[in-house]
N, C-alpha and C positions, 0 to 999 in steps of 0.2 A: 263510815258511811261514804259510798262512792258518789262522785259528782254526776251531773246529767250526762246521759249517753250522747256521744257525738256521732252523727251519721256522716260517714266519709263518702264524699262524692267521687265517682270515677273520673270526673273532669279535673280533680286536683292533681292528677298525675302521680308520680312517685314521691309525694310529699313526705318529709320526715315526720314521724309522730309528734315531735315537739311543737309543730306548727298546726296541728289539726284543730286545736281549740281556737287559734287565731283566725283560721279560715272560716270556721263555723260562726265566729263573731261577725265577720264581714257579711255573711249571708243574713244573719239576724239583723244587723244594723241597717242594711239596705232593703230587707224584706224581699230578697231575691235569691238567685242561685248562681254560683260561680260556674260559668260555662267554659272558661279557658284561663290558664295561669301560666306565666313565664317568669322564671326567676331572672332578675337582672344580672348580667355578667359583671359583677364587681364584688369587692370584699365584704360589703355590708349586705345582709340578707334583705332583699327588696323584691317585690313582684309587681308585674303588670298584670292586671286582672280585667276580665270582662264579666259583668254580672247581668243576668237577665232578670229584670224587675217584674213585679207582680202584674204590671199591665202589658208585659211582653216586650217592652223596649229594652235596649241594651245600653249599659253604661260602662265606660272604660275608667278604671281606677288604678291608683298607685298605692301600694302598701309598703310603708317604710318602717323598718325596725331599728333597734339599737345597734350602733356600730361596734366593731370588734373591741375587745377589752384589753389589748396589749399596751395601751398608753396610760399614763398616770391620770389623765383628765377625763377618761371615758365615763367614769362613775359620776362626774360632775356635769358633763355636757350630755344630758339625757334626752331621749325622745319626748318624754313628758314635758321637759322644759321647753323644747322646741314647739310643742303643741300649744303651750300657753302663749308663746310669742305670736304664733300664727293666728290664734284666736283674737288677740288685740288688733293685729294688722287687718284681719278679715272684717272686724267690726267697723274699721275706719275706711273700708273700701280700697285698701291697698291691693294692687294687682299681684295676688299670690294664688296658688292652686286652692280651690275651695276645700275646706276640711270637713269631713263627715263625722269624725269621732276619734277617740283615743282608747287604746286597749292597754290596761296596766301591766299584765304579765302573760307573755312577754310584751314589753313596751312596743307599741306600734301606733303610727298615725295612718289613718285611711283618708286619702285625698283624691280629688278628681284629677284625671289626666288632662293636662293643658296641651293644646296643639302647639307644635313648634319643635325646633332643634336647639340644642344647647351649644352648638359650635357654628362658626362661619366656615364656609368652604368656597370652592370655585364658582358656585351658583350666586354668591353674594358679592356684588360690586361695591365699590367704595361708597357710593351714595346710599346704598342699603345699609351698610355697616354704620355709617354716620347717623342715619336716621334711627336705627335700633338703639345705638348706645346713648343717643340723646334722650330717647324715650325712657330708657332704663334709668338714666339720671333723674328724670322727672319723677319716676316712681320712687326712687331712693329719697329725693327731696320731700315727697309726700310723707314717707315713713318717718323721716327726720322731724317733721313738723308736729307729730303726735306728742301730746303732753307726756313728759317722762314719768310723771306720777303713775300713769296707767301701767307702765312696765314695772315700776317698783311694786305696785299692788300684785303684779303677775309673778313676782319673785326675783327681779333683777336688783342687784346692788347699785346704789347711786354713789359715785365717787364724791369724797368729802372736800377735797382741796385740789389745787393746781398740780401738785406733785402726783397725786393719785390719778388725775386725769391724764397727765403726761405718760405715766407708766402703762396705763391701760391694762392692768392685770399682769404686767411683765414680771413683777417680783414673785408671783406664784409660779409662773413659767420657769423662772430661774431656780426656784426651790425644788421643783419637780426634776429639773435637769440635774441638779447637783446630787439628788438622791439616786439618780440612775447612772451617773457618770462613774466609770471604773478605770479610766486610763487618761493620760494627757490628751488634751483636745485644744490645741493652740488657736485654731481659727474661731471656734465658738467662744473661747475665753476673750479673744480680741473683740468680737461682736458684742458680747455682754459688757465688757469694759467701756466700749464706745457709747453704748446706750446710757450707762450711768453718767458718763462724762458730758453728754450732750442733751440731757433731759430738759425739755421745756416745761416750765412751771407756771406760765403766765395765763393759761387758758383754763377757765373754771366752768363755763357753760357746757352742759351735756345734753345729748339727745339719744334716742335709740340708734344703735349701730347694728347693721347686719353683720359687720366685722369681716366675714369672708366675702367681701363685696365683689361684684363683677360677674355673678352667675345669673343667667336669665335664659328664657326661652323666646324664640322669635319665629315668625311665620309671615309670609307675604309682605316682607319689608317692614314689619312692625314688631315691637317687643310685646309678647303676650303675657309674660309673668316674671316677677322676681322669684328666685328659687333658692333653697338651701339656707335657712336662717338658724341653724342649730347653734351657732356660736354667738348669737346675738348678745349684746351687752349695752350698757349705758356708758357713753364716753364722748369724746371730741368727734364732731362730724367729719373732721379731716381723716379720722381712722379709715373711713370707708373709701375716701378718694385714694389714700395711700394703698389700701388693699387692692384697688383696681390696677395700680401700677404693677403689683406683684402678679395678679391674676393674668394680666395681658401677656406676661412673659411665658407662662405655661399654656395659655389658652387665649390667643389674640382676640381682643374684644372690640377693637376699633381705635379711632383717633382720640387719644386721651386729652390732648390739648383742647379740642372742641368739646369734649365731655365736661372737662373742668370749667370751661367758659360757660356752658349751659347751666351748670350748677350755680355759678355766680349769678347768672341772669335770673334764674328761678327763685333763688333764696335771698339774694341781696347780700350774701355773706362775702366778705373780702378774704381771699385765700392768702396763705402764708407759705411760701416755698420751703423755708427752713423747717417749719413744723411738720408739713406734709412729708418731706423727705425723712425727717426723724422717724415718723410713724411708718414709713416704708421699711426702714431698717428694723424697727421694733416688730413689725408684722412678720417680716422675713425670719426674724430670730425664732419665732414660735415654731416654724417649720424646720429650722436647723437644730433646735434644742430638744423638743419633746420626743422625737423618735429615737433618741440616742440609745435607749435600752434595747428595744427590739432590733435596731440596726446592728448592735453588737452581739446580740444573742437572739436571732429571729425564731419565733414560734412557727409551726407548720402552716398556719393560716394567715401569716403575715405576707403582704405583697411587697417583698423586699425590693424588687426592681422599681416599682412605683415610688416607694418612699425614698430610696437612695437617689433617684432622679430628682424628686421634689427637694430633698435636702441640698443637693448640689446646686440646683437652680436658685434656691433661696440664699445660699451663700454668695453666689454670683451677684444676685440683686443687691444684697447688703453691701458688698464691697464696691460695686459700681455706683451705688448711691453715695457712699462715702466719698468716692473719687469726684462725683459731681459737686458735692459740697466743698471739697478741697479745690475745685477748679482745675483738675488735672485730667489728662487723657491716659487711658490704659492701653497698652499694646502687648502682644505676645507673638513673636515672630520665629520662635524656635521650630524647626522642622520636626514632624512626627518621627519617632524613633523607628528604625528599620526593624521588621520582625526578626526576632532571634529564636534559634532552635530551643525547644524545651523537652526534657525527658518525660514530663508528665502529659504532653499533648495528647497522646493516644488515649489515656485514661479519660480526659475531659471530652475528647471527641466521642468516645463511647457513650458517656452520659448524655451528651447533647443529642446524639442520633437516636438513642432510645426514647427520649422525651419527644423529639420531633416525630418519630414514627407513631407515637400514640396520638399526638395532636392532629396529624394529617391523615390518619386512617379512618375513613368514613365507615368502615365495616365494624368498628368498635363502638358499641352503644354508649356514648357519653353525652350527658347533658351539656348545654352551652356553658353553664357555670363550671363544670368539671374541665372542659377544654380551656376555659379562661384560666383556671388554677394551674393547669399543666403549662399553659403558655408563659406563666410567670417563671416557672423553672426553665423553660426554653430560652427566655430572654436572658436570664442570668448565666446559663451555661455558655451561651454565645459570647456574652461579655467577658466571662472568665477565660474563654479560649483566646479571644483577641488580646485581653490584658496580659495574659500569660506570656505572649510573644514580645511585649514591649515593657513589661513591669520592671525588669532590671535597669533598663536605661532611664525610665521615668523616675524611679527611686533614686538612682545615682545623681541625676540632674537636680532633684529636689534637695538631697542631702548636701550637695555642693552649694546650692543656693542658701540653705540655712547656715552653712559654715561661713559664707561671706557676710551674712547678715549679723550673726552673733559673735563672730571672731573666734569660734571654737569648732573643732572637727568632731562631729558625732560619730559613734561607732556603727550605728545602723539607723533604720527609719524610726524605730520606737525611741531610741535615745535622742534622735533629732527632735521628735515631738516633745519629749520631756524638757530638753534645753530650750526649745522655742517657746513653750508655754511659760517657762520661768522668765524668759526675756520679755514676752508680751506683758506679763503682769507687773514687771518692774519698769517698763518703758515710759518715758515722759511724752508729752504731746508733740515734742519735736520729732519723734519717731513715727508719728501717725502715717505720714505720706509714704515713708519707706516700707512700712508694714502693709499698707494697702496695696502698693505695687507688688510686693512679694506674694501676698495671698492671692492676688489675681493670677500670677504666673502658676502658683501651686494648683489653683482651681482649674486652669486650662489643662494642666497635665492630668488631673483627675478626670476631666471631661473626656479626654482622649481615650482613657481606658474604660470608662463607663458607657460611652456612646452607644454601643450595640444594644444595650438594654433600656435606652431612654425613650423608646417608642416615639410618640409625636413631639417630644421635647428635644429631639436631637439638635435642631437648628435654632433653639430659642435665642432671643435677643431682648435687651432691656430697652423699651421704647423711651425716647427722649421727649420731654415736655418743653414746648416753646413758652417758657416763662415770660418772655417779653411780650408775647401776644396777650397774655393774661394780665399784663400790667405789673408784673413782678420781676425783680432782678435776682 
C-alpha cells in the first residue's frame, strides 16, 4: 500500500526527492505554503524557508536535519536528542529559537528564524561585543540553573562521581578515536596522556551544559539567542566556560575575562583556573581525536579543509593551555622555508584551475551549496600547491627536531612519528615541558603548510584570561 501522495510545490526548487516528505510536513505543521527555500551553504542539510500562513502572513523558518554520518558519534548525537533539549530550555524561557516540531524520518527540527548574526565584524565595536557576550553568559547561567533532573527525564546521563564529571565523556571519545586510529599519532597520544594525568576528581555537582558553548546570535548590540545545543550534556558548569575559550579561537566572541567575571556575578560560583584549563584541553581533544578517521580517508561529502583547520586549531589550543599551566612562554621564530621547485606542480595547478573555473563561472548553473562544495576542493588544492613547495624543508626540520628530542635519527616522517609516539608514551612528567615546546614548533610548521585552506581561521590566536582580575592565580 502506498503512502499519501505528496503535492510538490514549484517553490521548492530543485529539491531532491528524499526531502519531499519533509517539506510537505513543514507545510502541514504550519498550515501554510512554502513560498521560498534556500539550502544553507554548509555540510549539514539545512534550509532557510519562508512560509505563507493561512492568514496571509509570512513566517521565516529554519529547518535543521541530521549532520553527516562520517564520525563515530553522529548516530548518538541526533537531531531528536537536540529537539528534546530545546523543548526543556524553551519551557523555562531560555533564549533559544522557538521550536515548532520534530520530524522523525528524516530527522529534522523546525524552528523559527531568530534575527541576528552569528559573528562579529567591523560593525561591532568593543562596547557592543562586551555587552553581547555578557548577555550570552546570562542566558547560559539561566540554562545552568534548570534542575538537572528535567534533562535526565529528557534522556541525558547524569555523571555518578567526580571522576566521571572530570572526564565529561572523554573516555568514550578516546574509545572512538582508538577504533579509528590506523597509524602513529604522537601529538594526539600526548594530549590523551596529559588528560589522564591531570584529571580533576573533586567536583561532583552537575548542571545542563550546552557543551559547544559560545555560539549565539546578536542584533542591535544585544544577544538575541543561544544556538546549537546538539552536544548538550550534564556535567561541570566549567565545561561551558572552557568551551568558550576554544570557540573564541576560531570565532572571536569577545572579552572572556569580563564574560567569566559576569558568570561569577550572576551565579555566585567561584571559578577555578586549573579546572577550567583542564576542561579547555579536554574539549579541544574532542576536535583533535574524533575526525581522525575521515581525515585519513575522507569521503566525498567530507569538508576536509574545515575539519583539518579545526583539528589544527584544537591542537594549538591544547598545547598553549598546557604551556599556560606550566607557566612557560612558547615561541617559534624559524623563517618560513623558501619555495622549492616541484615536478608535480603543473599537475596540481591544473586541478586547482579546473576547480576555480567552475566556482567562478557564473554561466554554469550551480546552486549555492554546489559552489560551496567545489570551494572546499579549491581551498585544498591551493593548500596542496603551496605546501608542495615547502614540504621537503618542513619535513626535514621536523625530523631533525625529533632526532634531537629522542636521541635517534628517524628514516623518514612516518618513522619519526612511530619513534615519537613511543617516546611520548614512555616519557615521565619531567619531559612534559620539553614535549609541549616541541609540539608547538611542529604545529607552527603544519600551520605554514595548511594556511591557504584555513579560511577565516588563518590568523587565529588563543585569548589570554586575566586570572588575577577574577581573583584567581
